[in-house]
ROLOKOL-620193 format. One record per residue (C-alpha): x negated, y, z negated; residue in one letter; residue number from 0. Coordinates in nm, 3 decimals. Each point is the difference from the previous one (the first is absolute). Layout:
N
PT        px        py        pz   code   pos
PT         X         Y         Z      a   NUM
...
This chain:
523
PT        px        py        pz   code   pos
PT     0.008    -0.002     0.007      x     0
PT    -0.294     0.245    -0.087      x     1
PT    -0.167    -0.083     0.341      x     2
PT     0.332     0.055     0.177      x     3
PT     0.043     0.329    -0.194      x     4
PT    -0.366     0.103     0.102      x     5
PT     0.065    -0.083     0.371      x     6
PT     0.327     0.182     0.009      x     7
PT    -0.174     0.312    -0.158      x     8
PT    -0.269    -0.008     0.265      x     9
PT     0.250    -0.049     0.269      x    10
PT     0.207     0.300    -0.113      x    11
PT    -0.321     0.221    -0.030      x    12
PT    -0.114    -0.105     0.348      x    13
PT     0.349     0.060     0.148      x    14
PT    -0.005     0.346    -0.153      x    15
PT    -0.342     0.078     0.132      x    16
PT     0.105    -0.131     0.348      x    17
PT     0.302     0.226     0.002      x    18
PT    -0.221     0.298    -0.124      x    19
PT    -0.240    -0.083     0.283      x    20
PT     0.261    -0.041     0.254      x    21
PT     0.152     0.346    -0.104      x    22
PT    -0.342     0.171     0.003      x    23
PT    -0.073    -0.151     0.351      x    24
PT     0.344     0.123     0.136      x    25
PT    -0.050     0.354    -0.154      x    26
PT    -0.348     0.016     0.154      x    27
PT     0.128    -0.106     0.343      x    28
PT     0.273     0.259    -0.016      x    29
PT    -0.254     0.264    -0.100      x    30
PT    -0.228    -0.080     0.293      x    31
PT     0.284    -0.015     0.234      x    32
PT     0.102     0.348    -0.126      x    33
PT    -0.347     0.137     0.080      x    34
PT     0.032    -0.124     0.349      x    35
PT     0.352     0.134     0.036      x    36
PT    -0.113     0.337    -0.117      x    37
PT    -0.294     0.004     0.272      x    38
PT     0.265    -0.106     0.257      x    39
PT     0.239     0.275    -0.096      x    40
PT    -0.273     0.271     0.016      x    41
PT    -0.105    -0.133     0.358      x    42
PT     0.360     0.019     0.112      x    43
PT    -0.006     0.374    -0.090      x    44
PT    -0.317     0.046     0.196      x    45
PT    -0.240     0.018    -0.278      x    46
PT    -0.307    -0.217    -0.055      x    47
PT    -0.054    -0.135    -0.350      x    48
PT    -0.355    -0.066    -0.093      x    49
PT    -0.106    -0.290    -0.218      x    50
PT    -0.110     0.244    -0.263      x    51
PT     0.358     0.152    -0.016      x    52
PT     0.159    -0.342     0.015      x    53
PT    -0.198    -0.123    -0.305      x    54
PT     0.048     0.318    -0.203      x    55
PT     0.369     0.002     0.069      x    56
PT     0.026    -0.359    -0.093      x    57
PT    -0.165     0.067    -0.331      x    58
PT     0.248     0.264    -0.086      x    59
PT     0.297    -0.205     0.108      x    60
PT    -0.093    -0.312    -0.201      x    61
PT    -0.025     0.199    -0.325      x    62
PT     0.354     0.079     0.034      x    63
PT     0.152    -0.284     0.205      x    64
PT    -0.153    -0.279    -0.201      x    65
PT     0.032     0.157    -0.340      x    66
PT     0.168    -0.310    -0.144      x    67
PT    -0.298    -0.223     0.117      x    68
PT    -0.311     0.142    -0.173      x    69
PT    -0.219    -0.305     0.077      x    70
PT     0.078     0.017     0.369      x    71
PT    -0.056     0.373    -0.014      x    72
PT    -0.354    -0.039    -0.140      x    73
PT    -0.089    -0.273     0.239      x    74
PT     0.108     0.202     0.300      x    75
PT    -0.175     0.302    -0.127      x    76
PT    -0.324    -0.192    -0.044      x    77
PT     0.037    -0.119     0.350      x    78
PT     0.075     0.338     0.155      x    79
PT    -0.293     0.161    -0.209      x    80
PT    -0.232    -0.256     0.134      x    81
PT     0.095     0.069     0.347      x    82
PT    -0.020     0.374    -0.058      x    83
PT    -0.354    -0.031    -0.129      x    84
PT    -0.095    -0.227     0.283      x    85
PT     0.130     0.274     0.244      x    86
PT    -0.218     0.257    -0.195      x    87
PT     0.321     0.172    -0.128      x    88
PT    -0.146     0.039    -0.342      x    89
PT     0.200     0.300    -0.119      x    90
PT     0.343    -0.191     0.063      x    91
PT    -0.153    -0.324    -0.151      x    92
PT    -0.084     0.176    -0.320      x    93
PT     0.360     0.049    -0.086      x    94
PT     0.101    -0.346     0.129      x    95
PT    -0.258    -0.183    -0.236      x    96
PT     0.098     0.215    -0.288      x    97
PT     0.365    -0.097     0.027      x    98
PT    -0.091    -0.364     0.046      x    99
PT    -0.224    -0.001    -0.308      x   100
PT     0.265     0.175    -0.199      x   101
PT     0.281    -0.238     0.086      x   102
PT    -0.215    -0.305    -0.073      x   103
PT    -0.108     0.139    -0.327      x   104
PT     0.371     0.052    -0.084      x   105
PT     0.085    -0.362     0.080      x   106
PT    -0.287    -0.120    -0.220      x   107
PT    -0.167    -0.173     0.307      x   108
PT    -0.351     0.073    -0.139      x   109
PT    -0.203    -0.177     0.272      x   110
PT     0.192     0.171     0.289      x   111
PT    -0.016     0.346    -0.174      x   112
PT    -0.393    -0.048    -0.036      x   113
PT    -0.032    -0.078     0.372      x   114
PT     0.225     0.297     0.091      x   115
PT    -0.187     0.241    -0.212      x   116
PT    -0.339    -0.138     0.135      x   117
PT     0.129     0.054     0.352      x   118
PT     0.109     0.366    -0.112      x   119
PT    -0.366     0.059    -0.129      x   120
PT    -0.142    -0.140     0.333      x   121
PT     0.224     0.241     0.193      x   122
PT    -0.109     0.292    -0.226      x   123
PT    -0.361    -0.068     0.081      x   124
PT     0.078    -0.008     0.371      x   125
PT     0.152     0.349    -0.039      x   126
PT    -0.333     0.098    -0.134      x   127
PT     0.090     0.034    -0.358      x   128
PT    -0.230    -0.237    -0.207      x   129
PT     0.105     0.165    -0.340      x   130
PT     0.358    -0.068     0.056      x   131
PT    -0.080    -0.358     0.128      x   132
PT    -0.202    -0.078    -0.325      x   133
PT     0.293     0.120    -0.222      x   134
PT     0.253    -0.213     0.200      x   135
PT    -0.250    -0.294    -0.027      x   136
PT    -0.014     0.038    -0.366      x   137
PT     0.373     0.011    -0.006      x   138
PT     0.018    -0.339     0.183      x   139
PT    -0.243    -0.149    -0.265      x   140
PT     0.210     0.134    -0.292      x   141
PT     0.334    -0.138     0.108      x   142
PT     0.135    -0.220    -0.280      x   143
PT    -0.019    -0.379     0.033      x   144
PT    -0.236     0.013     0.295      x   145
PT    -0.131    -0.356     0.075      x   146
PT    -0.360     0.006    -0.113      x   147
PT    -0.121    -0.304     0.170      x   148
PT     0.150     0.053     0.330      x   149
PT    -0.296    -0.029     0.256      x   150
PT     0.207     0.165     0.294      x   151
PT     0.103     0.285    -0.216      x   152
PT    -0.349     0.046    -0.139      x   153
PT    -0.156    -0.014     0.339      x   154
PT     0.241     0.287     0.121      x   155
PT    -0.062     0.222    -0.299      x   156
PT    -0.374    -0.049     0.018      x   157
PT    -0.004     0.068     0.372      x   158
PT     0.198     0.335    -0.043      x   159
PT    -0.241     0.094    -0.279      x   160
PT    -0.287    -0.073     0.231      x   161
PT     0.122     0.240     0.271      x   162
PT     0.074     0.258    -0.244      x   163
PT    -0.360    -0.021    -0.139      x   164
PT    -0.141     0.028     0.346      x   165
PT     0.187     0.312     0.070      x   166
PT    -0.127     0.144    -0.317      x   167
PT    -0.356    -0.082     0.066      x   168
PT    -0.029    -0.284    -0.253      x   169
PT    -0.141    -0.260     0.242      x   170
PT    -0.163    -0.227    -0.258      x   171
PT     0.333    -0.024    -0.194      x   172
PT     0.185    -0.058     0.352      x   173
PT    -0.221    -0.288     0.083      x   174
PT     0.053    -0.158    -0.336      x   175
PT     0.386     0.036     0.027      x   176
PT    -0.005    -0.147     0.355      x   177
PT    -0.194    -0.288    -0.121      x   178
PT     0.255    -0.060    -0.257      x   179
PT     0.267     0.043     0.260      x   180
PT    -0.157    -0.251     0.227      x   181
PT    -0.049    -0.254    -0.282      x   182
PT     0.375     0.017    -0.087      x   183
PT     0.115    -0.008     0.357      x   184
PT    -0.208    -0.309     0.078      x   185
PT     0.165    -0.166    -0.308      x   186
PT     0.343     0.102     0.112      x   187
PT    -0.010    -0.068     0.375      x   188
PT    -0.337    -0.168     0.098      x   189
PT    -0.242     0.150     0.259      x   190
PT     0.215    -0.010     0.305      x   191
PT     0.280     0.226    -0.103      x   192
PT     0.071     0.365     0.096      x   193
PT    -0.011     0.115    -0.354      x   194
PT    -0.330    -0.150    -0.061      x   195
PT    -0.123     0.170     0.319      x   196
PT     0.133     0.319    -0.143      x   197
PT    -0.213    -0.043    -0.319      x   198
PT    -0.305    -0.073     0.205      x   199
PT     0.052     0.304     0.219      x   200
PT    -0.004     0.222    -0.312      x   201
PT    -0.332    -0.174    -0.116      x   202
PT    -0.153     0.077     0.353      x   203
PT     0.106     0.356    -0.027      x   204
PT    -0.158     0.029    -0.348      x   205
PT    -0.322    -0.144     0.107      x   206
PT     0.011     0.246     0.296      x   207
PT     0.043     0.291    -0.239      x   208
PT    -0.290    -0.113    -0.195      x   209
PT    -0.195    -0.009     0.317      x   210
PT    -0.075    -0.375    -0.042      x   211
PT     0.025    -0.041     0.374      x   212
PT    -0.154    -0.349     0.042      x   213
PT     0.234    -0.141    -0.267      x   214
PT     0.306     0.172     0.153      x   215
PT    -0.075    -0.125     0.334      x   216
PT    -0.046    -0.359    -0.123      x   217
PT     0.348     0.034    -0.178      x   218
PT     0.152     0.137     0.324      x   219
PT    -0.126    -0.309     0.177      x   220
PT     0.160    -0.211    -0.263      x   221
PT     0.319     0.200     0.014      x   222
PT     0.035    -0.049     0.389      x   223
PT    -0.071    -0.373    -0.039      x   224
PT     0.266    -0.038    -0.263      x   225
PT     0.250     0.199     0.204      x   226
PT    -0.059    -0.239     0.284      x   227
PT     0.105    -0.277    -0.212      x   228
PT     0.294     0.182    -0.168      x   229
PT     0.343    -0.128     0.143      x   230
PT     0.266     0.234     0.083      x   231
PT    -0.202     0.299    -0.051      x   232
PT     0.172     0.333     0.103      x   233
PT    -0.154     0.146     0.317      x   234
PT    -0.034     0.320    -0.199      x   235
PT    -0.251    -0.191    -0.210      x   236
PT    -0.221    -0.040     0.295      x   237
PT     0.038     0.367     0.094      x   238
PT    -0.113     0.080    -0.362      x   239
PT    -0.287    -0.235     0.033      x   240
PT    -0.121     0.172     0.322      x   241
PT     0.028     0.338    -0.163      x   242
PT    -0.199    -0.102    -0.306      x   243
PT    -0.276    -0.151     0.210      x   244
PT    -0.033     0.310     0.201      x   245
PT    -0.007     0.219    -0.301      x   246
PT    -0.262    -0.223    -0.166      x   247
PT    -0.223     0.014     0.297      x   248
PT     0.032     0.373     0.014      x   249
PT    -0.089     0.030    -0.377      x   250
PT    -0.290    -0.250     0.047      x   251
PT    -0.139     0.236     0.272      x   252
PT     0.070    -0.236     0.298      x   253
PT     0.147     0.285     0.206      x   254
PT     0.001    -0.119     0.347      x   255
PT     0.109    -0.342    -0.098      x   256
PT     0.273     0.148    -0.216      x   257
PT     0.129     0.202     0.308      x   258
PT     0.016    -0.313     0.202      x   259
PT     0.205    -0.164    -0.279      x   260
PT     0.237     0.295    -0.028      x   261
PT     0.061     0.010     0.378      x   262
PT     0.099    -0.364    -0.010      x   263
PT     0.190     0.025    -0.322      x   264
PT     0.228     0.300     0.109      x   265
PT     0.218    -0.179     0.266      x   266
PT     0.021    -0.315    -0.232      x   267
PT     0.117     0.213    -0.280      x   268
PT     0.264     0.182     0.204      x   269
PT     0.116    -0.333     0.122      x   270
PT     0.027    -0.174    -0.333      x   271
PT     0.108     0.301    -0.224      x   272
PT     0.111     0.279     0.238      x   273
PT    -0.204     0.301     0.065      x   274
PT     0.158     0.201    -0.279      x   275
PT    -0.113    -0.262    -0.273      x   276
PT    -0.253     0.187    -0.213      x   277
PT    -0.284    -0.238     0.061      x   278
PT     0.028     0.064     0.365      x   279
PT    -0.005     0.372    -0.065      x   280
PT    -0.305    -0.039    -0.226      x   281
PT    -0.170    -0.190     0.289      x   282
PT     0.054     0.292     0.227      x   283
PT    -0.140     0.231    -0.250      x   284
PT    -0.298    -0.224    -0.040      x   285
PT    -0.063    -0.006     0.371      x   286
PT    -0.034     0.384    -0.005      x   287
PT    -0.251    -0.009    -0.310      x   288
PT    -0.214    -0.263     0.167      x   289
PT     0.005     0.201     0.334      x   290
PT    -0.107     0.313    -0.206      x   291
PT    -0.288    -0.205    -0.150      x   292
PT    -0.117    -0.117     0.338      x   293
PT     0.034     0.344     0.144      x   294
PT     0.266    -0.076     0.255      x   295
PT     0.287     0.218    -0.101      x   296
PT     0.141     0.003     0.365      x   297
PT     0.085    -0.364    -0.005      x   298
PT     0.270     0.061    -0.257      x   299
PT     0.163     0.293     0.180      x   300
PT     0.315    -0.199     0.087      x   301
PT     0.061    -0.108    -0.348      x   302
PT     0.049     0.359    -0.149      x   303
PT     0.373     0.031     0.082      x   304
PT     0.059    -0.325    -0.203      x   305
PT    -0.223     0.140    -0.288      x   306
PT     0.192     0.331     0.006      x   307
PT     0.320    -0.205    -0.094      x   308
PT    -0.179    -0.142    -0.298      x   309
PT    -0.099     0.345    -0.112      x   310
PT     0.375     0.106     0.007      x   311
PT     0.121    -0.322    -0.183      x   312
PT     0.075     0.078    -0.364      x   313
PT     0.128    -0.338    -0.069      x   314
PT    -0.363    -0.123    -0.060      x   315
PT    -0.192     0.276    -0.180      x   316
PT    -0.331    -0.167    -0.009      x   317
PT     0.013    -0.097     0.366      x   318
PT     0.104     0.351     0.083      x   319
PT    -0.294     0.152    -0.183      x   320
PT    -0.244    -0.251     0.172      x   321
PT     0.138     0.110     0.343      x   322
PT    -0.060     0.348    -0.077      x   323
PT    -0.357    -0.048    -0.091      x   324
PT    -0.080    -0.212     0.295      x   325
PT     0.187     0.251     0.235      x   326
PT    -0.203     0.290    -0.137      x   327
PT    -0.330    -0.187     0.029      x   328
PT     0.080    -0.077     0.363      x   329
PT     0.105     0.361     0.088      x   330
PT    -0.301     0.133    -0.178      x   331
PT    -0.230    -0.229     0.205      x   332
PT     0.160     0.129     0.328      x   333
PT    -0.049     0.361    -0.101      x   334
PT     0.181     0.306    -0.098      x   335
PT     0.370     0.019     0.112      x   336
PT     0.345     0.101    -0.130      x   337
PT     0.082    -0.357    -0.071      x   338
PT    -0.322    -0.032    -0.205      x   339
PT     0.087     0.320    -0.184      x   340
PT     0.360    -0.124    -0.082      x   341
PT    -0.125    -0.325    -0.139      x   342
PT    -0.272     0.172    -0.195      x   343
PT     0.275     0.219    -0.173      x   344
PT     0.223    -0.300    -0.060      x   345
PT    -0.289    -0.211    -0.164      x   346
PT    -0.098     0.310    -0.193      x   347
PT     0.359     0.035    -0.145      x   348
PT    -0.011    -0.365    -0.098      x   349
PT    -0.338     0.031    -0.172      x   350
PT     0.098     0.310    -0.205      x   351
PT     0.361    -0.094    -0.088      x   352
PT     0.009    -0.376    -0.010      x   353
PT     0.375     0.013     0.037      x   354
PT     0.018    -0.257     0.275      x   355
PT    -0.163    -0.273    -0.201      x   356
PT     0.009     0.098    -0.378      x   357
PT    -0.251    -0.119    -0.245      x   358
PT    -0.247    -0.139     0.241      x   359
PT    -0.353     0.165    -0.043      x   360
PT    -0.169    -0.246     0.229      x   361
PT     0.221     0.115     0.287      x   362
PT    -0.048     0.366    -0.091      x   363
PT    -0.369    -0.051    -0.019      x   364
PT    -0.012    -0.172     0.332      x   365
PT     0.218     0.291     0.152      x   366
PT    -0.259     0.268    -0.131      x   367
PT    -0.298    -0.201     0.139      x   368
PT     0.180    -0.034     0.337      x   369
PT     0.050     0.385     0.010      x   370
PT    -0.385     0.035    -0.078      x   371
PT    -0.087    -0.230     0.282      x   372
PT     0.235     0.200     0.239      x   373
PT    -0.172     0.321    -0.102      x   374
PT    -0.347    -0.146     0.059      x   375
PT     0.110    -0.125     0.343      x   376
PT     0.113     0.355     0.062      x   377
PT    -0.344     0.129    -0.115      x   378
PT     0.153     0.172    -0.296      x   379
PT    -0.232    -0.099    -0.300      x   380
PT     0.135     0.262    -0.250      x   381
PT     0.357    -0.133     0.017      x   382
PT    -0.131    -0.356    -0.009      x   383
PT    -0.192     0.075    -0.326      x   384
PT     0.324     0.130    -0.153      x   385
PT     0.193    -0.321     0.072      x   386
PT    -0.278    -0.220    -0.103      x   387
PT    -0.025     0.186    -0.337      x   388
PT     0.382    -0.028    -0.040      x   389
PT    -0.038    -0.369     0.055      x   390
PT    -0.272    -0.038    -0.254      x   391
PT     0.194     0.187    -0.259      x   392
PT     0.300    -0.233     0.062      x   393
PT    -0.216    -0.305    -0.019      x   394
PT    -0.123     0.110    -0.345      x   395
PT     0.329     0.097    -0.143      x   396
PT     0.152    -0.330     0.102      x   397
PT    -0.301    -0.226    -0.070      x   398
PT    -0.054    -0.073     0.366      x   399
PT    -0.381     0.061    -0.013      x   400
PT    -0.010    -0.363    -0.088      x   401
PT     0.131    -0.076     0.358      x   402
PT    -0.343    -0.005     0.156      x   403
PT     0.110     0.009     0.370      x   404
PT     0.214     0.323    -0.052      x   405
PT    -0.310     0.139    -0.191      x   406
PT    -0.235    -0.088     0.264      x   407
PT     0.203     0.159     0.280      x   408
PT     0.048     0.314    -0.195      x   409
PT    -0.384     0.037    -0.051      x   410
PT    -0.059    -0.070     0.364      x   411
PT     0.238     0.261     0.117      x   412
PT    -0.153     0.261    -0.251      x   413
PT    -0.337    -0.078     0.133      x   414
PT     0.105     0.037     0.364      x   415
PT     0.154     0.332    -0.086      x   416
PT    -0.325     0.128    -0.131      x   417
PT    -0.179    -0.138     0.318      x   418
PT     0.242     0.196     0.217      x   419
PT    -0.072     0.310    -0.223      x   420
PT    -0.371    -0.048     0.072      x   421
PT    -0.072    -0.092    -0.360      x   422
PT    -0.182    -0.311     0.090      x   423
PT    -0.180    -0.050    -0.339      x   424
PT     0.336    -0.009    -0.184      x   425
PT     0.161    -0.203     0.271      x   426
PT    -0.266    -0.269    -0.043      x   427
PT     0.056    -0.028    -0.370      x   428
PT     0.374    -0.059     0.046      x   429
PT    -0.041    -0.234     0.302      x   430
PT    -0.252    -0.211    -0.185      x   431
PT     0.228    -0.023    -0.302      x   432
PT     0.283    -0.116     0.229      x   433
PT    -0.206    -0.251     0.175      x   434
PT    -0.117    -0.142    -0.346      x   435
PT     0.374    -0.027    -0.091      x   436
PT     0.086    -0.184     0.317      x   437
PT    -0.301    -0.230    -0.054      x   438
PT     0.146    -0.099    -0.327      x   439
PT     0.357    -0.022     0.135      x   440
PT    -0.071    -0.211     0.327      x   441
PT    -0.387    -0.090    -0.006      x   442
PT    -0.265     0.159     0.203      x   443
PT     0.059    -0.188     0.321      x   444
PT     0.369     0.089     0.034      x   445
PT     0.055     0.204     0.318      x   446
PT     0.173     0.280    -0.207      x   447
PT    -0.283     0.035    -0.217      x   448
PT    -0.228     0.035     0.299      x   449
PT     0.238     0.268     0.151      x   450
PT    -0.026     0.190    -0.324      x   451
PT    -0.389    -0.033     0.024      x   452
PT    -0.002     0.142     0.344      x   453
PT     0.129     0.330    -0.143      x   454
PT    -0.312    -0.029    -0.231      x   455
PT    -0.210    -0.025     0.310      x   456
PT     0.162     0.313     0.140      x   457
PT    -0.094     0.197    -0.305      x   458
PT    -0.360    -0.124     0.004      x   459
PT    -0.023     0.104     0.383      x   460
PT     0.114     0.346    -0.112      x   461
PT    -0.276     0.014    -0.258      x   462
PT    -0.262    -0.119     0.242      x   463
PT    -0.033    -0.347    -0.157      x   464
PT     0.033    -0.178     0.328      x   465
PT    -0.187    -0.319    -0.098      x   466
PT     0.236    -0.064    -0.293      x   467
PT     0.294     0.075     0.226      x   468
PT    -0.116    -0.263     0.252      x   469
PT    -0.055    -0.264    -0.251      x   470
PT     0.369     0.040    -0.095      x   471
PT     0.107    -0.019     0.354      x   472
PT    -0.211    -0.310     0.070      x   473
PT     0.160    -0.181    -0.298      x   474
PT     0.361     0.099     0.115      x   475
PT    -0.037    -0.054     0.358      x   476
PT     0.023    -0.389     0.009      x   477
PT     0.275     0.003    -0.271      x   478
PT     0.209     0.230     0.193      x   479
PT    -0.072    -0.161     0.332      x   480
PT     0.169    -0.325    -0.140      x   481
PT     0.290     0.186    -0.182      x   482
PT     0.090     0.241     0.261      x   483
PT    -0.121    -0.136     0.339      x   484
PT    -0.240     0.158     0.231      x   485
PT     0.275     0.178     0.211      x   486
PT     0.146     0.177    -0.302      x   487
PT    -0.036     0.370     0.012      x   488
PT    -0.112     0.012    -0.366      x   489
PT    -0.289    -0.238     0.075      x   490
PT    -0.095     0.215     0.299      x   491
PT    -0.029     0.293    -0.243      x   492
PT    -0.235    -0.214    -0.208      x   493
PT    -0.206    -0.056     0.315      x   494
PT    -0.006     0.373     0.082      x   495
PT    -0.130     0.080    -0.359      x   496
PT    -0.268    -0.271     0.031      x   497
PT    -0.105     0.160     0.339      x   498
PT    -0.001     0.347    -0.121      x   499
PT    -0.212    -0.105    -0.315      x   500
PT    -0.250    -0.182     0.237      x   501
PT    -0.034     0.299     0.227      x   502
PT    -0.069     0.240    -0.283      x   503
PT    -0.233    -0.238    -0.179      x   504
PT    -0.229    -0.001     0.304      x   505
PT     0.032     0.368     0.059      x   506
PT     0.213    -0.030     0.312      x   507
PT     0.304     0.217     0.053      x   508
PT     0.328    -0.180    -0.068      x   509
PT     0.254    -0.040     0.277      x   510
PT     0.242     0.312    -0.027      x   511
PT     0.311    -0.236    -0.028      x   512
PT    -0.158    -0.144    -0.304      x   513
PT    -0.075     0.313    -0.195      x   514
PT     0.108    -0.036    -0.352      x   515
PT     0.335     0.163    -0.071      x   516
PT     0.078     0.070    -0.370      x   517
PT     0.368    -0.079     0.061      x   518
PT    -0.106    -0.351     0.084      x   519
PT     0.015    -0.267    -0.270      x   520
PT     0.080    -0.366    -0.055      x   521
PT     0.311    -0.101    -0.199      x   522
């Protein structure tokens, strides 16, 4: 009789669950059909409704139409937020994840509330607000009755923490968190699962930020081998893998190889994820950055219209800021123009107000250094000095002096400004300090360290110390030949500097086309 009673109880519970699941499925179906009906009605009126508008309208509708089914509300909100974040609609996704987390918490569904709040934190980070992201992540960890020994949950929390640490310049902590995330992901899913690949991707990025390029490249190879064996992997994951591989090659100084990979990755990304997916947009920005490093600005002329759209897209503030910086650098390389002036004013407004991406001193510092470089390209060392000094003050106030790459770039630009102002002694001190910093960051043989050193050679040439300048050029030449390729304009400038030094060392008049120009520098 006890057994029969137990079986009957289980049957009743399962029956209730089945009816609840059926009701939720029907309500979810009706909600989705309602979205499509709304799109059809708009079309019949002659209006086109975008995916952005459809999702945002759906979010508002379900908060009222499904008021009696809070669990379904939260599930649909979490799904809509995930899609919005994947589309780069971070501003809209912020409200969506906040509502999902709130409803899950009210229902007492601790695990789901933690995941929703972690997604909310991840989205805040993509908006360029690491301070808010850190607050939201702590809120997720503080949710009552959070499962403490859940490897999937812990992997997610550690991963979001790792990305926050990276954005705040705490690379060592980021690496530690990503290692924890990978360990938990492997325990939860095994090596051939999309979530395990996510954890590995974060670890690769942390090693890259620490300039441990050999380790990062080895992990990238492991990532690609694991991806090939992972079943049912979303094509977007392969697009992300292409983007990460290209970014790593760029960071490691394999510039010509990185450009080849970007050129191959762009059409694959557009096919797998759509050209408006953020990774595809970032690939396009990277293509411009590599072209500038190679000295081939003309080869990205056709991409500018697309990048202009990124500059105007407020849905992804960090991407918008990056697009502004890239656009200004490109226009400054091309020379003075009304377009260059307009972009300069826009980046200047961003750097001084910070209203577009609040509480992100790293982005503000980068904006100021971009302004300084633009001034140097226009041969305006006085204003360049101003922006470098502003960046250094901001670095000190926000503790960014410990971000060595930013510090090295600031010192380099200050040195070049002194060089353009014909103060070669002071220029040499700052450029040498920048080169020493870059040596510590990336190693003496990294191509970027060698490009920094070439500015030291320019200062030594001005001071008549041509033998020392030639020694620097001879060290840099083979490294940059491999990194840039012999046809790159930047490498040709290295050759011109070498030829000019050789001519002057033997007392022969230099070719007029190779006469030193104080506006010339390597960046």
